[in-house]
LUMLO-734715 format. One line per field, with one value per residue (C-alpha): residue in three letters; residue number from 1; y, z, x. Coordinates in Angstrom, 2 decimals. Each point is the difference from the previous one (the first is absolute). Example, Ala and Ser with C-alpha at 12.3 -4.5 7.8 and 13.67 -1.06 7.14 Angstrom:
<sites>
residu [ALA:SER]
num [1:2]
y [-4.50:3.44]
z [7.80:-0.66]
x [12.30:1.37]
</sites>
This chain:
<sites>
residu [MET:THR:ILE:VAL:ASN:SER:GLU:SER:ALA:SER:ASP:GLN:GLU:HIS:GLN:VAL:THR:PRO:LEU:GLU:LEU:PHE:PHE:ASP:LEU:VAL:PHE:VAL:PHE:ALA:ILE:THR:GLN:VAL:THR:LYS:LEU:LEU:ALA:HIS:ASP:PRO:THR:TRP:HIS:GLY:VAL:LEU:ARG:GLY:MET:LEU:VAL:LEU:ALA:ALA:LEU:TRP:TRP:ALA:TRP:THR:THR:TYR:ALA:SER:LEU:SER:SER:ALA:MET:ASP:VAL:ASP:GLU:GLY:GLY:VAL:ARG:LEU:ALA:MET:LEU:ALA:SER:THR:ALA:ALA:MET:LEU:VAL:VAL:ALA:LEU:ALA:VAL:PRO:GLU:ALA:PHE:GLY:GLY:GLU:ALA:VAL:LEU:PHE:GLY:VAL:ALA:TYR:LEU:LEU:VAL:ARG:LEU:VAL:HIS:LEU:ALA:LEU:SER:ALA:LEU:ALA:GLY:ARG:GLY:ASP:PRO:ASP:ARG:HIS:SER:PRO:LEU:VAL:ARG:PHE:ALA:PRO:THR:ALA:ILE:LEU:GLY:PRO:SER:LEU:LEU:LEU:LEU:ALA:GLY:PHE:ALA:HIS:GLY:ASN:VAL:ARG:ILE:ALA:ALA:TRP:VAL:ALA:ALA:LEU:ALA:VAL:ASP:TYR:LEU:GLY:PRO:PHE:VAL:ILE:GLY:LEU:GLY:ARG:GLY:TRP:GLN:VAL:ALA:PRO:GLU:HIS:PHE:ALA:GLU:ARG:HIS:GLY:LEU:ILE:ILE:LEU:ILE:ALA:LEU:GLY:GLU:SER:ILE:VAL:ALA:ILE:GLY:THR:GLY:ALA:GLY:PHE:GLU:LEU:THR:THR:GLY:VAL:VAL:THR:ALA:ALA:VAL:LEU:GLY:ILE:VAL:VAL:VAL:THR:ALA:LEU:TRP:TRP:LEU:TYR:PHE:ASP:VAL:ALA:ALA:ILE:PHE:ALA:ARG:ARG:ARG:LEU:MET:GLN:ALA:SER:GLY:LEU:ASP:ARG:ALA:ARG:LEU:ALA:ARG:ASP:ALA:TYR:ASN:TYR:LEU:HIS:LEU:PRO:LEU:VAL:ALA:GLY:ILE:VAL:LEU:PHE:ALA:PHE:GLY:LEU:LYS:THR:THR:ILE:GLY:ASP:VAL:GLY:ALA:GLU:LEU:ALA:THR:VAL:PRO:ALA:VAL:ALA:LEU:CYS:GLY:GLY:ALA:ALA:LEU:TYR:LEU:LEU:GLY:HIS:MET:ALA:PHE:LEU:PHE:ARG:SER:THR:GLY:ARG:ILE:PHE:ARG:ARG:ARG:THR:ILE:GLY:GLY:VAL:VAL:LEU:LEU:ALA:PHE:ILE:PRO:VAL:ALA:VAL:THR:VAL:PRO:ALA:LEU:VAL:ALA:LEU:ALA:LEU:VAL:THR:ALA:VAL:CYS:SER:LEU:VAL:VAL:ALA:TYR:GLU:VAL:LEU:ARG:TYR:ARG:GLU:HIS:ARG:PHE:ARG:VAL:ARG:HIS:PRO:GLU:ILE:ALA:ASP]
num [1:2:3:4:5:6:7:8:9:10:11:12:13:14:15:16:17:18:19:20:21:22:23:24:25:26:27:28:29:30:31:32:33:34:35:36:37:38:39:40:41:42:43:44:45:46:47:48:49:50:51:52:53:54:55:56:57:58:59:60:61:62:63:64:65:66:67:68:69:70:71:72:73:74:75:76:77:78:79:80:81:82:83:84:85:86:87:88:89:90:91:92:93:94:95:96:97:98:99:100:101:102:103:104:105:106:107:108:109:110:111:112:113:114:115:116:117:118:119:120:121:122:123:124:125:126:127:128:129:130:131:132:133:134:135:136:137:138:139:140:141:142:143:144:145:146:147:148:149:150:151:152:153:154:155:156:157:158:159:160:161:162:163:164:165:166:167:168:169:170:171:172:173:174:175:176:177:178:179:180:181:182:183:184:185:186:187:188:189:190:191:192:193:194:195:196:197:198:199:200:201:202:203:204:205:206:207:208:209:210:211:212:213:214:215:216:217:218:219:220:221:222:223:224:225:226:227:228:229:230:231:232:233:234:235:236:237:238:239:240:241:242:243:244:245:246:247:248:249:250:251:252:253:254:255:256:257:258:259:260:261:262:263:264:265:266:267:268:269:270:271:272:273:274:275:276:277:278:279:280:281:282:283:284:285:286:287:288:289:290:291:292:293:294:295:296:297:298:299:300:301:302:303:304:305:306:307:308:309:310:311:312:313:314:315:316:317:318:319:320:321:322:323:324:325:326:327:328:329:330:331:332:333:334:335:336:337:338:339:340:341:342:343:344:345:346:347:348:349:350:351:352:353:354:355:356:357:358:359:360:361:362:363:364:365:366:367:368:369:370:371:372:373:374:375:376:377:378:379:380:381:382:383:384:385:386:387]
y [-58.41:2.68:-0.13:0.42:0.73:-3.38:1.04:-0.80:-1.11:0.95:3.55:0.27:-1.33:2.37:-0.18:0.34:3.72:1.73:1.17:-3.60:-0.95:3.03:-1.25:-3.45:1.44:0.96:-3.47:-1.61:2.24:-1.30:-3.57:0.92:1.27:-3.33:-1.78:2.49:-0.77:-3.73:0.53:2.08:-2.57:-3.46:-1.87:-1.77:3.00:2.26:-2.18:0.14:3.77:0.31:-2.17:1.91:3.29:-1.46:-1.23:3.49:1.62:-2.52:0.56:3.76:-0.45:-2.49:2.24:2.77:-2.43:-0.76:3.70:0.75:-2.54:1.84:3.51:2.16:1.06:2.23:2.96:3.09:-0.14:-3.78:0.33:2.36:-2.40:-2.87:2.07:0.82:-3.70:-0.67:2.44:-1.69:-3.39:1.29:0.88:-3.51:-1.44:2.19:-1.23:-3.72:-0.87:1.39:-0.93:-2.05:2.44:3.73:0.86:-2.24:2.90:1.84:-3.18:-0.38:3.62:0.00:-3.42:1.08:3.08:-2.14:-2.15:2.94:1.66:-3.28:-0.06:3.61:-0.75:-3.14:2.08:2.42:-2.88:-1.22:3.38:-0.25:-3.76:-2.18:-3.13:1.53:1.76:-2.99:-2.24:2.99:0.63:-3.66:0.05:3.33:-1.17:-2.66:2.33:2.54:-2.41:-1.91:3.05:1.53:-3.08:0.36:3.57:-1.12:-2.73:2.76:0.87:-3.59:-2.04:-3.51:-2.81:2.34:1.97:-3.21:-1.15:3.36:-0.30:-3.51:1.18:3.00:-2.13:-2.61:2.72:1.20:-3.38:-1.65:3.02:-0.83:-3.52:1.11:2.73:-2.10:1.11:1.58:2.07:2.46:-2.19:-0.37:0.90:0.94:-3.33:0.91:3.07:-1.84:-2.92:2.31:2.07:-3.07:-1.34:3.26:-0.13:-3.51:1.40:2.83:-2.43:-2.10:3.18:-0.02:-3.25:1.70:2.85:-2.61:-1.31:3.46:0.95:-3.39:0.01:3.28:1.15:-3.07:-2.06:-3.27:-3.10:-1.36:3.21:0.17:-3.67:0.57:3.06:-2.02:-2.84:2.55:1.58:-3.47:-0.71:3.39:-0.71:-3.37:1.61:2.59:-2.71:-2.09:2.92:1.78:-2.84:-1.60:0.35:3.67:-0.70:-2.92:2.02:3.15:-1.89:-1.83:3.32:1.48:-3.02:0.17:2.45:1.36:-1.34:-2.78:2.61:1.97:-3.08:-1.12:3.45:0.04:-3.49:-0.33:3.56:1.83:-2.99:-2.54:2.51:0.78:-3.36:0.72:3.39:-1.38:-2.80:2.51:2.19:-2.96:-1.27:3.50:0.06:-3.43:0.98:3.21:-1.98:-2.60:2.52:1.74:-3.05:-2.70:-2.30:-0.14:-2.29:1.70:0.44:-1.69:3.01:1.15:-3.63:-0.36:3.33:-1.03:-3.43:0.64:3.30:-1.66:-2.90:2.38:1.66:-3.35:-1.25:3.37:-0.51:-3.35:1.59:3.00:-2.18:-2.55:2.76:1.54:-3.10:-2.92:-1.79:-1.11:0.81:-2.95:1.03:3.22:-1.82:-2.61:2.75:1.79:-3.19:-0.77:3.50:-0.46:-3.31:1.80:2.27:-2.43:-0.27:3.78:0.49:-2.53:1.04:3.29:2.67:-0.11:-3.71:0.58:2.67:-2.37:-2.61:2.55:1.07:-3.60:-0.74:3.17:-0.41:-3.63:0.86:2.60:-2.25:-2.92:2.12:1.61:-3.30:-2.21:2.43:2.03:-0.49:0.83:3.07:1.17:-0.29:1.89:2.79:0.31:-1.03:1.95:-2.01:-3.31:0.49]
z [-56.49:-2.29:-2.46:-3.73:-2.67:-1.13:-3.51:-1.86:1.47:-3.16:0.26:3.45:-1.00:0.19:0.71:3.50:0.44:1.41:2.94:0.90:-0.17:2.14:2.62:-0.23:0.80:3.41:0.44:-0.77:2.62:2.43:-0.92:0.69:3.39:0.75:-0.72:2.32:2.71:-0.35:0.04:3.18:1.78:-1.40:2.29:-0.52:1.56:-2.45:-2.94:1.16:0.24:-3.35:-1.77:1.61:-1.23:-3.47:-0.16:0.85:-2.58:-2.64:0.48:-0.30:-3.19:-1.67:0.58:-1.87:-2.74:-0.46:0.09:-2.85:-2.12:0.72:-0.94:-1.43:3.08:-1.89:-0.80:1.80:3.63:0.06:-0.64:2.96:2.22:-1.09:0.79:3.42:0.57:-1.10:2.63:2.66:-1.12:0.44:3.61:0.44:-1.39:2.26:3.04:-0.93:2.15:3.08:-1.03:3.20:2.02:0.40:-3.42:0.24:0.11:-2.85:-2.08:0.75:-0.84:-3.30:-0.97:0.69:-2.15:-2.88:0.15:0.29:-3.08:-1.85:0.99:-1.11:-3.39:-0.33:0.67:-2.68:-2.44:0.68:-0.14:-1.93:-0.60:2.21:-0.96:1.49:2.93:1.49:0.66:1.29:2.63:1.05:0.06:1.83:3.58:0.06:-1.81:2.81:2.94:-0.74:-0.15:2.98:2.06:-1.02:1.29:3.28:0.25:0.27:3.43:1.25:1.12:-0.15:-1.02:-0.10:-2.77:-1.92:0.40:-1.26:-3.08:-0.71:0.37:-2.29:-2.73:0.35:-0.61:-3.11:-1.53:0.80:-1.00:-3.74:0.87:2.58:-2.12:-3.16:-3.56:-2.10:-3.13:-0.36:1.61:-3.14:-1.11:-3.19:-0.30:-1.90:2.09:3.24:-0.83:-1.16:3.18:2.22:-2.14:0.42:3.77:0.01:-1.99:2.50:2.92:-1.62:-0.12:3.80:-0.05:-2.13:2.51:2.74:-1.85:-0.09:3.59:1.31:-1.87:1.53:-1.08:0.58:-3.17:1.05:-2.16:2.15:-0.26:-3.77:-0.31:2.16:-2.07:-3.22:1.48:1.24:-3.41:-1.53:2.40:-0.72:-3.72:0.45:1.95:-2.76:-2.68:1.77:-0.03:-3.27:-2.35:-0.32:3.30:-0.45:-3.61:1.00:2.70:-2.09:-2.88:2.34:1.55:-3.45:-1.05:3.09:0.24:2.45:3.53:-1.03:-0.94:3.19:2.16:-1.89:0.37:3.71:0.72:-2.31:0.27:3.04:2.28:-1.49:-0.99:3.68:0.68:-2.96:1.39:3.55:-1.25:-1.76:3.12:2.24:-2.45:-0.20:3.80:0.05:-2.88:1.75:3.15:-2.02:-1.82:3.30:1.24:-2.64:2.14:3.05:0.55:-0.39:3.01:-0.22:-1.09:-2.84:-1.16:-0.12:-1.86:-2.55:-0.83:1.02:-1.88:-3.26:0.81:0.68:-3.36:-1.85:1.87:-0.52:-3.71:0.20:1.60:-2.37:-3.11:1.24:0.61:-3.39:-2.18:2.04:-0.48:2.64:-0.88:1.72:-0.40:1.89:2.70:0.37:0.06:2.80:2.06:-0.49:1.15:3.15:0.61:-0.23:2.98:2.61:-2.15:-0.38:3.74:0.14:-2.98:-0.85:-1.32:-3.41:-0.32:0.97:-2.69:-2.53:0.77:-0.58:-3.23:-1.21:0.63:-1.65:-2.98:-0.50:-0.02:-2.69:-2.03:0.09:-1.22:-2.74:-1.35:0.59:-1.39:-2.49:-2.87:2.18:1.37:-3.55:-0.88:3.13:-0.47:-3.79:-0.88:-3.27:-1.27:1.38:-1.75]
x [-148.60:-1.35:-2.81:0.39:-2.53:-1.30:-1.04:3.18:3.29:1.85:-1.31:1.59:3.42:2.93:3.69:1.35:0.63:3.10:-2.12:-0.86:3.67:0.84:-2.46:1.58:3.43:-1.31:-1.42:3.35:1.59:-2.60:1.00:3.63:-1.10:-1.68:3.28:1.70:-2.55:0.72:3.77:-0.18:-2.17:0.94:-2.38:-3.30:-1.73:1.81:-1.06:-3.62:0.07:1.75:-2.57:-2.88:1.46:0.58:-3.61:-1.26:2.27:-1.01:-3.72:0.44:2.05:-2.33:-3.02:1.81:0.99:-3.69:-0.83:2.40:-1.89:-3.23:1.04:2.73:1.96:2.43:-2.23:-1.27:-1.01:0.28:3.73:0.34:-1.94:2.27:3.07:-1.44:-0.58:3.59:1.23:-2.15:1.33:3.53:-0.80:-1.39:3.24:2.15:-1.94:0.23:3.05:-1.80:-3.54:-0.24:2.08:0.28:-1.46:-3.07:-2.45:1.72:-0.14:-3.73:-0.86:1.93:-1.36:-3.59:0.56:1.29:-3.11:-2.40:1.48:-0.50:-3.68:-0.44:1.54:-2.13:-3.10:1.13:0.48:-3.52:-1.71:-3.26:0.35:-2.24:1.96:3.11:-1.64:-1.80:3.04:1.97:-2.68:0.23:3.80:0.49:-0.84:2.72:2.43:-0.47:-0.26:3.21:2.34:-1.82:0.83:3.65:-0.08:-1.55:2.64:2.60:-1.39:0.15:2.98:1.39:-2.32:-2.99:1.69:0.74:-3.60:-1.27:2.22:-1.26:-3.60:0.60:1.53:-2.75:-2.59:1.85:0.75:-3.33:-2.05:-0.23:-1.18:-2.55:-1.58:0.23:0.64:-2.70:-0.35:2.83:2.67:2.07:3.50:1.83:1.85:3.16:0.70:-0.81:2.31:2.79:-0.19:0.35:2.82:1.87:-0.36:1.48:2.91:0.39:-0.12:2.74:2.03:-0.10:1.97:2.64:0.09:0.49:3.05:1.52:-0.76:1.05:3.30:1.16:3.43:2.19:-0.31:1.59:-0.18:-2.83:-2.01:0.39:-0.97:-3.08:-0.95:0.24:-2.06:-2.54:-0.46:-0.38:-2.89:-1.59:0.35:-1.70:-2.86:-0.35:0.00:-2.64:-2.44:0.68:0.93:-3.45:-1.89:-0.89:-1.04:-2.23:-1.76:-0.41:-1.59:-2.34:-1.04:-0.62:-2.08:-2.21:-2.87:-2.53:0.14:2.39:2.58:-0.62:0.44:3.11:1.56:-0.82:1.32:3.00:1.27:-1.38:0.51:2.39:2.68:0.54:1.74:2.28:1.01:0.29:2.24:2.26:0.23:0.85:2.60:1.53:0.27:1.67:2.30:1.08:0.83:1.88:2.19:0.67:1.95:0.33:2.14:-2.25:-2.94:-3.35:-2.23:-3.38:-2.04:2.32:0.34:-3.77:-0.22:2.63:-1.44:-3.59:-0.21:0.99:-2.35:-2.89:0.64:-0.09:-3.08:-1.65:0.61:-1.74:-3.08:0.03:0.25:-2.52:-2.55:0.77:0.23:-1.35:3.34:2.49:3.59:1.62:3.65:-0.58:-1.92:2.75:2.63:-1.85:-0.27:3.71:0.92:-2.07:1.76:3.36:-0.78:1.46:3.13:0.32:0.56:2.84:2.14:1.77:-2.35:1.68:-0.76:-3.64:-0.27:1.60:-2.69:-2.77:1.69:0.23:-3.69:-1.30:2.34:-0.97:-3.70:0.60:2.31:-2.43:-2.91:2.09:1.32:-3.03:-2.58:2.03:-2.46:-2.99:1.82:0.64:-3.69:-1.00:2.51:-0.38:-3.57:0.05:3.00:-1.27:-3.34]
</sites>
């Protein structure tokens, strides 16, 4: 996380800049590389490694998302530093498929550089402001230790390397809880929410890429049907986030203040958006495998990815919205549980049928919410007219 001047959130608000979006393009390439890693090693061990890499990439991205709320990153020397970090992030992305293999050290070096540039920019943002400087000093040790452990993991092998990765990520993710939140740990709410919404949109784009790469060049009736079903699921996932969920959470973040806002931003966005992205990546992997051979039965791991990825997304929504609003969205929870229950079925039927089941569940959740709560949705989406 990165500190933001706590004087006035509205004074810090600004639109997402082209430079931030440029940085995000590299991140989406890294997500594509995670899907590639999963596709090349469709085993439980491969899934574990893929999720560990995704967790590391996510933490690096979300720290920069916080940084861009704290300062204008599109001017002067800061712009050059951001571009340098973008280049380092590209190297990280290139090394993702072999992050546990021959490019482990390269991944660790580039990742450490990305994180060190972030700390340098955070120090620049807090220059001359004790409220900003104090939490940065508390945060820096974990921000250096975690990436350093990832670098050291590159020199290890087997289970020792996995253990080092787990330890590194534990240091990063538990750091904000261990050091606590104090003055200065605040965000510009509209910008922060918009940035995370855009990264969900970019991650959903990875599922569309999976449709294209999985379809190849032979567009049979089964492949076209699977592609259409896939885009329907992606559309449903998009709808579930952007129709009202993102609006609910953004308004709640804007209404909060002080440490309440800082904690809400940390929990609902820094942490609880990771399951959403992970669910999208897993679904994209399962979808790519499905389109690759629509008539065959899915192996266990791709079947779990197809159904479980969509389920993780829905259950992640439940956690994200509960933390943001204090309400449980039961339809999404039920949909996630039903998708998990479909996993044993998905390994016994043709892949196209398994995808059709996932499509039906996600579409029904969306349709129920649209029809059952249409008046409430209208008030949420158009408060000026409703008032």
